[in-house]
PLY file of the C-alpha trace (Angstrom):
ply
format ascii 1.0
element vertex 288
property float x
property float y
property float z
element edge 287
property int vertex1
property int vertex2
end_header
-0.12 0.10 0.02
2.79 2.44 0.64
4.74 1.43 -2.49
1.42 2.27 -4.49
0.86 5.61 -2.71
4.72 6.32 -3.32
4.50 5.49 -6.65
1.65 7.15 -7.42
3.12 10.49 -6.07
5.95 9.92 -7.73
4.17 9.78 -11.00
2.21 12.64 -10.08
5.34 14.82 -9.89
7.13 13.42 -12.55
3.66 14.56 -14.89
3.75 18.11 -12.90
7.89 18.26 -14.07
6.92 17.24 -17.14
4.58 20.19 -18.31
6.41 22.69 -16.25
9.96 21.67 -18.19
7.27 22.14 -21.60
5.48 25.36 -20.72
8.92 26.43 -19.94
10.16 25.24 -23.40
7.24 26.36 -25.44
7.54 29.64 -23.49
10.85 30.41 -24.96
10.43 29.09 -28.25
7.11 31.72 -28.51
9.70 34.84 -26.98
12.37 33.73 -29.17
10.02 33.51 -31.58
8.18 36.66 -31.16
11.69 38.75 -30.30
12.24 37.64 -33.89
9.50 38.62 -35.59
9.19 42.25 -33.82
12.88 43.19 -34.41
12.31 42.26 -38.68
9.10 44.70 -38.21
11.03 47.17 -36.65
13.81 46.94 -39.35
11.45 46.90 -42.34
9.18 49.94 -40.92
12.23 51.53 -40.46
13.32 51.55 -43.88
10.21 52.03 -45.16
10.49 55.59 -42.53
13.43 56.17 -44.47
12.40 55.29 -48.11
9.24 58.29 -46.50
11.94 60.62 -45.53
13.55 60.86 -49.26
10.42 60.79 -51.17
9.53 63.81 -48.79
12.79 65.33 -49.53
12.34 64.73 -53.17
9.12 67.14 -53.04
10.20 69.39 -50.97
12.85 70.09 -53.81
10.17 69.68 -56.63
8.11 72.16 -55.14
10.45 74.57 -53.91
11.79 74.30 -57.92
7.86 74.78 -58.87
7.91 78.50 -56.61
11.21 79.72 -58.40
9.65 78.99 -61.75
6.60 80.81 -60.62
8.47 83.55 -58.95
10.39 84.02 -62.49
7.34 83.55 -64.93
5.02 85.60 -63.11
5.97 89.01 -64.04
6.79 87.60 -67.80
2.90 86.62 -67.75
1.92 90.02 -66.23
3.52 92.51 -67.95
1.97 95.65 -69.07
-1.11 93.73 -68.30
-2.52 96.48 -65.88
-0.49 99.93 -67.31
-1.90 103.11 -66.41
-4.38 101.59 -64.65
-4.42 103.35 -60.96
-5.29 100.93 -58.19
-6.09 100.94 -54.52
-5.25 98.37 -51.60
-6.95 97.95 -48.86
-5.90 95.76 -45.71
-9.34 94.59 -44.00
-6.92 91.41 -42.56
-4.08 90.54 -40.16
-1.84 89.88 -42.96
0.37 92.41 -44.23
2.73 89.98 -46.61
-0.23 89.46 -48.12
-0.52 92.71 -48.77
2.68 93.39 -49.72
2.60 90.38 -52.66
-0.42 91.97 -54.00
1.55 95.28 -54.58
4.26 93.77 -55.99
2.78 91.99 -58.62
0.73 94.99 -59.65
3.30 96.99 -60.26
5.15 94.32 -62.39
2.02 94.36 -64.06
2.11 98.12 -64.57
0.20 99.42 -62.49
-0.14 102.29 -60.30
-0.16 100.95 -56.58
-1.41 104.77 -55.86
-2.27 103.90 -51.87
-2.70 101.41 -49.46
-4.57 101.40 -46.60
-5.23 99.16 -43.39
-8.28 99.19 -41.43
-7.93 98.58 -37.72
-9.84 95.78 -36.13
-12.96 97.59 -34.71
-14.69 94.59 -32.60
-13.76 96.55 -29.31
-16.09 98.54 -27.76
-13.40 101.06 -27.14
-12.46 100.89 -31.04
-15.97 101.78 -31.24
-16.35 105.04 -29.58
-13.25 106.41 -31.02
-15.37 105.23 -33.89
-17.63 107.50 -33.32
-16.06 110.36 -31.59
-14.12 110.63 -35.33
-17.21 110.18 -37.13
-18.78 113.05 -35.66
-15.46 115.46 -36.12
-15.61 115.05 -39.64
-19.21 115.16 -40.56
-20.31 116.40 -36.77
-23.15 114.08 -36.97
-24.35 112.08 -33.35
-26.31 109.67 -31.85
-25.50 107.13 -35.13
-26.89 104.15 -35.11
-23.77 102.58 -36.59
-21.02 104.84 -36.43
-19.12 101.88 -38.02
-20.82 101.76 -40.90
-21.05 105.67 -41.33
-16.42 105.14 -40.96
-16.66 102.89 -43.61
-18.81 105.01 -45.57
-16.40 107.97 -45.08
-13.32 105.49 -45.84
-15.13 104.20 -49.35
-15.76 107.80 -50.70
-11.99 109.15 -49.71
-10.22 106.72 -51.71
-12.34 106.66 -54.92
-12.83 109.52 -55.38
-10.30 111.18 -53.85
-11.55 114.12 -52.01
-11.60 114.51 -47.99
-8.40 113.57 -47.33
-8.66 115.08 -43.96
-10.94 112.74 -42.67
-8.83 109.74 -42.94
-6.09 111.69 -41.44
-8.65 111.90 -38.55
-9.47 108.37 -38.41
-5.65 107.72 -38.78
-4.83 110.12 -35.79
-7.66 107.82 -33.97
-5.70 104.78 -34.38
-8.54 103.36 -36.84
-6.39 102.65 -39.99
-3.03 103.95 -41.32
-2.44 105.73 -45.15
-0.09 105.32 -47.50
-0.03 107.30 -51.14
-1.61 108.92 -52.46
-5.19 109.73 -52.09
-5.96 112.39 -53.90
-6.97 111.04 -57.05
-9.85 108.77 -57.85
-8.76 105.03 -57.35
-12.07 103.10 -59.29
-10.40 99.61 -58.97
-9.95 98.58 -55.44
-8.22 94.78 -53.85
-8.89 94.00 -50.92
-7.29 92.19 -48.62
-8.41 89.75 -46.27
-7.93 86.66 -44.12
-7.80 86.27 -40.32
-5.02 84.96 -38.39
-7.99 83.51 -35.61
-10.95 82.21 -36.40
-13.45 84.34 -34.57
-13.83 87.68 -36.04
-16.38 89.57 -36.93
-14.59 92.00 -39.18
-15.97 90.65 -41.88
-19.12 91.39 -41.43
-18.41 95.16 -40.26
-15.82 96.24 -42.24
-16.04 94.13 -45.68
-19.24 93.29 -46.59
-20.14 97.29 -45.78
-16.97 98.39 -47.85
-17.78 96.36 -50.73
-21.37 97.90 -50.64
-20.20 101.72 -50.45
-17.23 101.25 -52.80
-20.01 99.97 -55.67
-22.14 102.93 -54.59
-18.78 105.61 -54.60
-18.38 104.48 -57.78
-16.13 101.99 -58.08
-15.40 99.67 -60.95
-13.81 96.51 -60.20
-13.08 95.05 -56.84
-11.43 91.33 -56.49
-11.03 90.47 -52.48
-7.39 88.31 -52.05
-6.38 85.89 -49.03
-2.92 84.20 -48.48
-3.49 80.32 -48.74
-2.64 79.82 -45.40
-5.37 82.07 -43.84
-6.31 80.19 -40.63
-9.99 82.58 -41.02
-10.58 83.06 -44.82
-12.66 85.89 -45.98
-13.11 84.37 -49.51
-16.61 82.77 -48.91
-17.97 86.61 -47.62
-16.98 88.31 -50.60
-18.60 85.31 -53.00
-21.90 86.65 -51.20
-20.83 89.80 -52.92
-20.17 88.41 -56.37
-16.36 89.79 -56.98
-13.88 88.11 -58.65
-11.25 87.00 -55.50
-7.87 84.92 -55.35
-7.32 83.24 -52.20
-3.62 81.93 -52.99
-2.47 85.57 -53.26
0.98 84.08 -51.46
1.63 82.30 -54.17
3.10 83.52 -57.84
-0.01 81.54 -59.70
-1.99 83.39 -57.42
-0.99 86.75 -58.01
-0.97 86.72 -61.79
-4.63 85.40 -61.42
-5.36 88.58 -59.27
-3.74 90.82 -62.30
-5.84 89.09 -64.52
-8.87 89.45 -62.22
-8.07 93.31 -61.71
-8.20 92.85 -65.72
-11.54 92.47 -65.91
-12.15 88.51 -66.26
-14.31 86.84 -63.44
-14.11 83.72 -61.47
-12.66 82.46 -58.05
-9.26 81.70 -58.30
-6.89 79.43 -56.52
-6.74 76.60 -54.54
-8.97 76.36 -51.48
-12.74 74.02 -52.02
-13.80 77.42 -52.55
-12.53 78.48 -55.74
-13.71 77.43 -59.17
-10.53 76.99 -61.22
-6.85 77.85 -60.28
-6.30 80.20 -63.01
-7.55 82.55 -65.81
-9.76 81.09 -68.62
-7.54 82.78 -70.89
-3.90 81.49 -69.99
-5.56 78.31 -70.97
-4.60 76.17 -68.22
-5.49 75.39 -64.84
-9.35 74.51 -65.69
0 1
1 2
2 3
3 4
4 5
5 6
6 7
7 8
8 9
9 10
10 11
11 12
12 13
13 14
14 15
15 16
16 17
17 18
18 19
19 20
20 21
21 22
22 23
23 24
24 25
25 26
26 27
27 28
28 29
29 30
30 31
31 32
32 33
33 34
34 35
35 36
36 37
37 38
38 39
39 40
40 41
41 42
42 43
43 44
44 45
45 46
46 47
47 48
48 49
49 50
50 51
51 52
52 53
53 54
54 55
55 56
56 57
57 58
58 59
59 60
60 61
61 62
62 63
63 64
64 65
65 66
66 67
67 68
68 69
69 70
70 71
71 72
72 73
73 74
74 75
75 76
76 77
77 78
78 79
79 80
80 81
81 82
82 83
83 84
84 85
85 86
86 87
87 88
88 89
89 90
90 91
91 92
92 93
93 94
94 95
95 96
96 97
97 98
98 99
99 100
100 101
101 102
102 103
103 104
104 105
105 106
106 107
107 108
108 109
109 110
110 111
111 112
112 113
113 114
114 115
115 116
116 117
117 118
118 119
119 120
120 121
121 122
122 123
123 124
124 125
125 126
126 127
127 128
128 129
129 130
130 131
131 132
132 133
133 134
134 135
135 136
136 137
137 138
138 139
139 140
140 141
141 142
142 143
143 144
144 145
145 146
146 147
147 148
148 149
149 150
150 151
151 152
152 153
153 154
154 155
155 156
156 157
157 158
158 159
159 160
160 161
161 162
162 163
163 164
164 165
165 166
166 167
167 168
168 169
169 170
170 171
171 172
172 173
173 174
174 175
175 176
176 177
177 178
178 179
179 180
180 181
181 182
182 183
183 184
184 185
185 186
186 187
187 188
188 189
189 190
190 191
191 192
192 193
193 194
194 195
195 196
196 197
197 198
198 199
199 200
200 201
201 202
202 203
203 204
204 205
205 206
206 207
207 208
208 209
209 210
210 211
211 212
212 213
213 214
214 215
215 216
216 217
217 218
218 219
219 220
220 221
221 222
222 223
223 224
224 225
225 226
226 227
227 228
228 229
229 230
230 231
231 232
232 233
233 234
234 235
235 236
236 237
237 238
238 239
239 240
240 241
241 242
242 243
243 244
244 245
245 246
246 247
247 248
248 249
249 250
250 251
251 252
252 253
253 254
254 255
255 256
256 257
257 258
258 259
259 260
260 261
261 262
262 263
263 264
264 265
265 266
266 267
267 268
268 269
269 270
270 271
271 272
272 273
273 274
274 275
275 276
276 277
277 278
278 279
279 280
280 281
281 282
282 283
283 284
284 285
285 286
286 287
């Protein structure tokens, strides 16, 4: 009896020992296989990542080449297109570099960029008070329901007609705008430079829409709205509501060329964003 019990105990221990050895050997095999598999996968991913980095570098070089080509060709495409045309720029957005891009290509096309006016953001209560005071000083009008709209009307009339330069001086002294250039003659072709650096802004509602209406009422024959391709807050959809030509990539050579053709009379919404209906003017025969 004792021998049978000892035999069973030894057998049981042997079974558990064999099971433990099997588990240990199996685990080592699986672990080794898993580590090797992970190492192979890591090497594969590293090779793929390096290839993607190489491809990205090639694409960057290509983009740089295209941009250089565009900067070289753009002045040739627009040369003399706007000769003897007097144009005024009005910046309502936050991108001064976009204004400089527009000014550069217009002058390359032979235009006389007579003036550059930059409107300050008038959303704050303090700005509204300064607007009311400035408008009263200019016109003698008090208790206006919408002093900001009246100020926009004054600005539009000054730029379009070349009259009342003193009104712009008063507005500038009140930090409501800045001026540069000649305001003593009519400017019947206007480029609005929009686009905001922040998404939350009432500028397009309080300034741009009113400004477009007032410029048209003052006799302006051409209004084009532009902004840079990386504008955080796009003004282009707002400009569409007033049915004016637009360019959403004024920071790019192709957008600059499109601006010149739009000022010359070609209609359309040019650029690279969803709000555009074509890349380039139809008269160039490309980008359709």
